[in-house]
Structure formats: structure tokens, C-alpha cells
N, C-alpha and C positions, 0 to 999 in steps of 0.2 A: 503493499502499500504507498503509495506517494506522501511524503511530509512533507511538501508544498512549503522549501526553504525558502527567505527570502533573499531577493538578490537586491541592492540598495548599487546605487552610481557603480553599476556590473559588477559588484564582490559579494559573494554569500559566506560567509561563516558558520558551519557546522559545528553544532554544538558538540563539547566533550561529552562521552558518553555513546551516542549515535554507534553503533559496531557493524553498520554494513548500508552502504547507497543504494537501495533499491531501482528492479528494473526499471529504465528508461524515466529516471528524478528526474532529471535536467532536462529532458527531451524537448530541444529546440527552442532550449531557453538563448537566446538569438543575444541577449543583450551581456551571458556571462562573460566575463574578461578576465576572471581571477576567482580561485575555490582555497579553501580552506580547509584540508580534510584534518583532523586532529587524532591523535593516536589512538586512541578509541575504536579509529575502523578496522576489521580483521578484511572486508570482504565490500570489492565495488562490482555491483549485478551487472549484465548484459546491458549494453546500451544505455546506461545512466547517465554519457555525457555524449549521447547522439545526436549531431546537428547543431553542435557550440558549438560555429563556428568562430567566435571571438577567442573562444578559451585562451589562454595561455599556460606554457605548461604549468601541470600544477605537481606539486612537489609530493611523494608517495610516500605515505609515514611508511618504514621497516615493517610492521608489526601487518601487512595487508599480505596475506597470503593468496588471497584468490582474486585473479580478476576476470572478469564475464567476457565473451565473445563481445569482442568492438564496444566495450566499457567506453573507451573513447574513438569514434569516429572522426579520423583525425581531417580535419581541415588539408589541404593540397599542401601546403607549406611546410607541417611538420613531416619529421623523419623518424619513422618509425625505428631504425637503429639506435637514435639518441634517447630514445624512452626508457624508465626503469623498466619496464616489464615486458 
């Protein structure tokens, strides 16, 4: 179930205590440029950030052990080899 996080000025801070980012949580959040993922997150589900074309490479906490298929549907200027997953 989506949590509908608030995006303010292109930035979203996911609160500490959240364990996972659900399927299509931020899908088509065109204004999202930055997301702060807390260390409590261990899983980022499939398509969580699909079509977030303005998203700048987020820092993935070391505790994330599972990243779903196309969790980050990459804009064309991203290089998949540079990502930590």
C-alpha cells in the first residue's frame, strides 16, 4: 500500500523506521529530484521510482539487501554501471 510521502521543492525525506519502499511508491513523481532514504530501509520494491526523470542518484543505505526489478527506471543520462546495485 502506498504511503503517499510529501515532496516539497523536489525533495522527499522518508522517515526513519520505514522498512521498505513499496511497489510503484513514487511512480511518475515527475517533480522528485532528491530522496533521502533512511538506514532503516532494507528493501526497495520493483518500480518504486519508475518514471522519476528528474531524480538525482539517491544514496542507497548499506542495509538495503533487496532492490526489485527496475526499482529505478533510469533516465537516459544515468549509467547503470555507476549505481551501487
